[in-house]
N, CA, C and O of each residue as an XYZ file, in Angstrom:
424
protein
N     -14.048      7.723     -9.375
C     -14.307      8.841     -8.873
C     -14.129      8.825     -7.317
O     -14.430      7.974     -6.480
N     -13.519     10.098     -7.210
C     -13.214     10.372     -5.593
C     -14.655     10.481     -5.000
O     -15.601     10.836     -5.703
N     -14.797     10.128     -3.543
C     -15.967     10.288     -2.897
C     -15.846     11.834     -2.523
O     -14.728     12.319     -2.348
N     -16.934     12.560     -2.409
C     -16.932     13.859     -1.675
C     -16.555     14.020     -0.285
O     -16.567     13.030      0.446
N     -16.210     15.201      0.176
C     -15.451     15.116      1.677
C     -16.433     14.510      2.645
O     -16.138     13.670      3.495
N     -17.611     15.011      2.438
C     -18.651     14.544      3.483
C     -18.805     13.116      3.696
O     -18.955     12.664      4.831
N     -18.773     12.332      2.588
C     -18.918     11.016      2.455
C     -17.801     10.252      2.983
O     -18.005      9.184      3.559
N     -16.480     10.789      2.806
C     -15.228     10.215      3.396
C     -15.348     10.308      4.950
O     -15.263      9.393      5.769
N     -15.573     11.686      5.163
C     -15.509     11.987      6.628
C     -16.547     11.216      7.286
O     -16.149     10.556      8.246
N     -17.764     11.139      7.010
C     -18.755      9.927      7.628
C     -18.218      8.644      7.593
O     -18.587      7.907      8.508
N     -17.362      8.136      6.691
C     -17.058      6.780      6.750
C     -15.818      6.788      7.887
O     -15.695      5.857      8.683
N     -15.067      7.751      7.875
C     -13.820      7.738      8.783
C     -14.375      7.688     10.286
O     -13.773      7.073     11.167
N     -15.607      8.405     10.516
C     -16.115      8.572     11.690
C     -16.370      7.103     12.417
O     -16.284      7.007     13.642
N     -16.697      5.936     11.557
C     -16.957      4.591     11.845
C     -16.037      3.954     12.094
O     -16.166      3.086     12.956
N     -14.869      4.123     11.494
C     -13.402      3.168     11.684
C     -12.742      3.365     13.027
O     -12.716      4.439     13.628
N     -12.259      2.336     13.404
C     -11.530      2.349     14.659
C     -10.174      2.954     14.623
O      -9.293      2.439     13.934
N      -9.950      4.092     15.377
C      -8.714      4.885     15.325
C      -7.555      4.029     15.739
O      -6.415      4.270     15.342
N      -7.907      2.816     16.707
C      -6.945      2.178     17.165
C      -6.276      1.130     16.166
O      -5.377      0.397     16.577
N      -6.618      1.084     15.170
C      -6.156      0.074     13.948
C      -5.483      0.897     12.955
O      -5.701      2.104     12.845
N      -4.541      0.147     12.123
C      -4.058      0.909     11.137
C      -5.070      1.141     10.188
O      -6.167      0.581     10.180
N      -4.593      2.137      9.244
C      -5.812      2.637      8.397
C      -5.131      2.360      6.825
O      -3.979      2.766      6.672
N      -5.793      1.697      5.685
C      -5.263      1.602      4.332
C      -6.184      2.531      3.801
O      -7.386      2.564      4.065
N      -5.506      3.362      2.961
C      -5.954      4.558      2.091
C      -5.790      4.470      0.741
O      -4.675      4.757      0.305
N      -6.861      4.056     -0.214
C      -6.455      3.897     -1.493
C      -6.851      5.451     -2.135
O      -7.815      6.109     -1.742
N      -5.987      5.841     -3.101
C      -6.342      7.239     -3.874
C      -6.609      6.995     -5.176
O      -6.365      5.959     -5.794
N      -7.187      8.117     -5.625
C      -7.603      8.082     -7.138
C      -6.398      8.134     -8.019
O      -6.503      8.308     -9.233
N      -5.361      7.998     -7.466
C      -3.890      8.077     -8.098
C      -3.485      6.854     -8.530
O      -2.497      6.761     -9.258
N      -4.269      5.656     -8.096
C      -3.775      4.047     -7.877
C      -2.580      4.080     -7.429
O      -1.575      3.728     -8.046
N      -2.660      4.704     -5.821
C      -1.573      4.491     -5.072
C      -2.393      4.289     -3.798
O      -3.548      4.680     -3.628
N      -1.552      3.555     -2.838
C      -2.152      3.280     -1.571
C      -1.169      3.585     -0.303
O       0.014      3.249     -0.349
N      -1.702      4.204      0.767
C      -0.831      4.514      1.830
C      -1.212      3.580      3.084
O      -2.395      3.241      3.124
N      -0.483      3.179      3.976
C      -0.761      2.439      5.216
C      -0.314      3.479      6.305
O       0.827      3.913      6.458
N      -1.291      3.753      6.938
C      -1.127      4.454      8.201
C      -1.160      3.884      9.427
O      -2.080      3.106      9.679
N      -0.250      4.146     10.321
C      -0.337      3.351     11.736
C      -1.594      4.141     12.259
O      -2.244      5.101     11.845
N      -1.659      3.109     13.619
C      -3.068      3.476     14.504
C      -2.821      4.863     14.988
O      -1.687      5.315     15.140
N      -3.806      5.457     15.201
C      -3.885      6.986     15.833
C      -3.899      7.781     14.932
O      -3.658      8.960     15.191
N      -4.202      7.350     13.537
C      -4.461      8.508     12.643
C      -5.776      9.432     13.045
O      -6.592      9.058     13.887
N      -5.863     10.549     12.411
C      -6.874     11.444     12.698
C      -7.752     11.767     11.354
O      -7.057     11.939     10.352
N      -8.944     11.860     11.198
C      -9.602     12.314     10.062
C     -10.366     13.545     10.555
O     -11.032     13.570     11.590
N     -10.185     14.637      9.641
C     -10.532     15.877      9.880
C     -11.719     16.242      8.350
O     -11.954     15.413      7.470
N     -12.204     17.434      8.395
C     -13.056     17.588      7.448
C     -12.391     17.779      5.981
O     -12.952     17.608      4.899
N     -11.229     18.125      6.190
C     -10.462     18.306      4.804
C      -9.585     17.166      4.417
O      -9.204     17.028      3.254
N      -9.235     16.289      5.442
C      -8.259     15.189      5.127
C      -8.029     14.250      6.285
O      -8.607     14.464      7.351
N      -7.163     13.150      6.127
C      -6.854     12.179      6.939
C      -5.135     12.785      7.426
O      -4.333     13.333      6.669
N      -4.982     12.534      8.605
C      -3.787     12.965      9.131
C      -3.192     11.660      9.769
O      -4.018     10.836     10.160
N      -1.936     11.388      9.912
C      -1.266     10.318     10.680
C       0.092     10.034     10.225
O       0.741     10.744      9.457
N       0.423      9.076     10.691
C       1.974      8.529     10.221
C       1.866      7.259      9.168
O       1.211      6.234      9.353
N       2.570      7.545      8.163
C       2.631      6.529      6.851
C       3.747      5.646      7.190
O       4.896      6.082      7.270
N       3.376      4.117      7.440
C       4.390      3.281      7.434
C       4.540      2.420      6.155
O       5.454      1.595      6.120
N       3.765      2.548      5.181
C       4.023      2.072      3.823
C       3.437      2.679      2.557
O       2.819      3.743      2.599
N       3.611      2.074      1.551
C       3.396      2.940      0.305
C       3.130      1.943     -0.711
O       4.060      1.169     -0.936
N       2.011      1.787     -1.406
C       1.882      0.700     -2.545
C       1.655      1.634     -3.758
O       1.007      2.679     -3.699
N       2.275      1.130     -4.895
C       1.834      1.724     -6.135
C       1.376      0.548     -6.936
O       1.989     -0.517     -6.874
N       0.244      0.717     -7.740
C      -0.276     -0.558     -8.499
C       0.625     -0.409     -9.903
O       0.429     -1.312    -10.716
N       1.382      0.402    -10.200
C       2.072      0.572    -11.517
C       1.196      0.914    -12.769
O       0.048      1.333    -12.620
N       1.702      0.747    -13.893
C       1.116      0.807    -15.126
C       1.601     -0.263    -16.145
O       2.185     -1.276    -15.760
N       1.345     -0.014    -17.442
C       1.792     -1.002    -18.353
C       3.286     -1.337    -18.576
O       3.692     -2.339    -19.164
N       4.065     -0.346    -18.017
C       5.412     -0.605    -18.017
C       6.118     -1.011    -16.546
O       7.278     -1.393    -16.392
N       5.302     -0.859    -15.720
C       6.013     -0.971    -14.200
C       5.099     -1.734    -13.615
O       3.929     -1.383    -13.768
N       5.365     -2.891    -12.849
C       4.534     -3.527    -11.784
C       4.457     -2.865    -10.634
O       5.575     -2.515    -10.254
N       3.578     -2.548     -9.915
C       3.584     -1.848     -8.615
C       4.016     -2.900     -7.566
O       3.961     -4.108     -7.797
N       4.437     -2.384     -6.427
C       4.902     -3.030     -5.136
C       4.676     -2.415     -3.876
O       4.601     -1.188     -3.936
N       4.541     -2.944     -2.707
C       4.644     -2.280     -1.465
C       6.171     -1.964     -1.060
O       7.124     -2.738     -1.148
N       6.167     -0.589     -0.578
C       7.430     -0.388      0.004
C       7.143      0.023      1.308
O       6.424      1.010      1.461
N       7.668     -0.680      2.435
C       7.596     -0.550      3.921
C       8.663      0.544      4.525
O       9.873      0.328      4.462
N       8.222      1.513      5.005
C       9.114      2.608      5.662
C       9.869      2.113      6.745
O       9.279      1.488      7.627
N      11.238      2.321      6.819
C      11.925      2.001      7.867
C      11.622      2.727      9.322
O      11.702      2.217     10.439
N      11.228      4.156      8.941
C      10.682      5.048     10.097
C       9.241      5.730      9.587
O       9.250      6.432      8.576
N       8.304      5.551     10.148
C       7.010      6.147      9.842
C       7.284      7.705      9.478
O       8.046      8.411     10.137
N       6.556      8.150      8.331
C       6.618      9.684      8.102
C       5.221     10.287      8.209
O       4.188      9.634      8.067
N       5.277     11.462      8.446
C       3.865     12.184      8.643
C       3.276     12.333      7.304
O       4.026     12.521      6.346
N       2.217     12.278      7.176
C       1.431     12.493      5.975
C       0.082     13.007      6.306
O      -0.556     12.783      7.335
N      -0.313     13.835      5.133
C      -1.821     14.422      5.228
C      -2.372     14.149      3.734
O      -1.823     14.522      2.698
N      -3.668     13.362      3.853
C      -4.043     12.903      2.622
C      -5.370     13.632      2.288
O      -6.288     13.389      3.072
N      -5.624     14.437      1.318
C      -6.719     15.202      1.222
C      -7.853     14.232      0.811
O      -7.670     13.250      0.091
N      -9.053     14.607      1.344
C     -10.389     13.678      1.271
C     -10.783     13.741     -0.167
O     -11.438     12.779     -0.569
N     -10.497     14.733     -1.056
C     -10.867     14.772     -2.348
C     -10.089     13.671     -3.397
O     -10.426     13.374     -4.543
N      -9.121     13.254     -2.732
C      -8.313     12.083     -3.521
C      -8.634     10.552     -3.144
O      -8.220      9.568     -3.756
N      -9.468     10.559     -1.993
C      -9.473      8.983     -1.317
C     -10.896      8.391     -1.959
O     -12.034      8.853     -2.043
N     -10.262      7.127     -2.373
C     -11.355      6.305     -3.192
C     -11.822      5.167     -1.994
O     -12.952      4.681     -1.939
N     -10.938      4.918     -1.246
C     -11.349      3.964     -0.182
C     -10.490      3.913      1.195
O      -9.261      3.854      1.177
N     -11.139      3.937      2.210
C     -10.285      4.113      3.583
C     -10.785      2.822      4.401
O     -11.954      2.822      4.789
N      -9.969      1.741      4.677
C     -10.528      0.772      5.283
C      -9.563      0.610      6.535
O      -8.459      1.151      6.489
N      -9.977     -0.174      7.735
C      -8.990     -0.591      8.866
C      -7.951     -1.692      8.262
O      -8.103     -2.502      7.347
N      -7.100     -1.486      8.913
C      -5.814     -2.598      8.411
C      -4.981     -2.751      9.652
O      -4.576     -1.806     10.330
N      -4.747     -4.105      9.905
C      -3.807     -4.492     10.959
C      -2.214     -4.187     10.643
O      -1.774     -4.542      9.550
N      -1.537     -3.675     11.385
C      -0.277     -3.239     11.142
C       0.487     -4.481     11.220
O       0.219     -5.182     12.195
N       1.458     -4.949     10.341
C       2.338     -6.034     10.434
C       3.300     -5.850     11.378
O       3.811     -4.765     11.651
N       3.621     -7.187     12.017
C       4.609     -7.128     12.927
C       5.645     -8.020     12.567
O       6.661     -8.033     13.261
N       5.546     -8.755     11.607
C       6.646     -9.526     11.240
C       6.875     -9.591      9.656
O       6.042     -9.078      8.908
N       8.074    -10.261      9.130
C       7.860    -10.389      7.717
C       6.841    -11.075      7.151
O       6.228    -10.688      6.155
N       6.599    -12.254      7.850
C       5.422    -13.288      7.510
C       4.144    -12.579      7.120
O       3.433    -12.912      6.172
N       3.903    -11.478      8.019
C       2.697    -10.765      8.045
C       2.684     -9.920      6.758
O       1.666     -9.872      6.067
N       3.800     -9.257      6.431
C       3.887     -8.493      5.132
C       3.701     -9.595      3.987
O       2.989     -9.229      3.052
N       4.189    -10.790      3.919
C       4.008    -11.692      2.926
C       2.708    -12.074      2.812
O       2.354    -12.413      1.683
N       1.816    -12.110      3.784
C       0.288    -12.418      3.764
C      -0.244    -11.411      3.331
O      -0.998    -11.603      2.377
N      -0.101    -10.106      3.780
C      -0.697     -9.075      3.098
C      -0.450     -8.982      1.693
O      -1.361     -8.538      0.995
N       0.546     -9.300      1.198
C       0.906     -9.087     -0.438
C      -0.156    -10.245     -1.067
O      -0.941     -9.971     -1.974
N      -0.076    -11.330     -0.559
C      -0.624    -12.667     -1.193
C      -2.278    -12.177     -1.066
O      -3.014    -12.456     -2.012
N      -2.673    -11.660     -0.232
C      -4.098    -11.186      0.056
C      -4.634    -10.207     -0.999
O      -5.757    -10.206     -1.502
N      -3.362     -9.173     -1.291
C      -3.685     -8.193     -2.310
C      -3.717     -8.801     -3.662
O      -4.609     -8.462     -4.439
N      -2.761     -9.728     -4.031
C      -3.036    -10.456     -5.299
C      -4.104    -11.334     -5.604
O      -4.557    -11.468     -6.741
N      -4.546    -11.983     -4.518
C      -5.768    -12.972     -4.600
C      -7.131    -11.763     -4.907
O      -8.039    -12.040     -5.691
N      -7.078    -10.586     -4.240
C      -8.189     -9.696     -4.551
C      -8.298     -9.267     -6.066
O      -9.331     -9.278     -6.735
N      -7.017     -8.881     -6.488
C      -6.796     -8.315     -7.934
C      -6.967     -9.579     -8.909
O      -7.110     -9.279    -10.094
N      -6.973    -10.823     -8.623
C      -7.360    -11.808     -9.762
C      -8.827    -11.942     -9.905
O      -9.298    -12.687    -10.764
């Protein structure tokens, strides 16, 4: 169940804007936003540098890293979880994030 707008906004107020933001949606998708994102009463605005789909019974999900960050607006009504995330700088960091995600899902 998605959190209400007030709950998400109050959580966003506590998060450091100087770090990346990982936002999990009620659609089983996750977006990775670069530092400098902005939380408003209606949503989260920023530059998405990656996207993750968890897939379904027919398709195994994976992380797609964007070559160039894209502007994105995520409505609070669809946010399940928003947490700080350190932006990857190397291919090794990306592999570490994938290994951490797999460990959490096991």
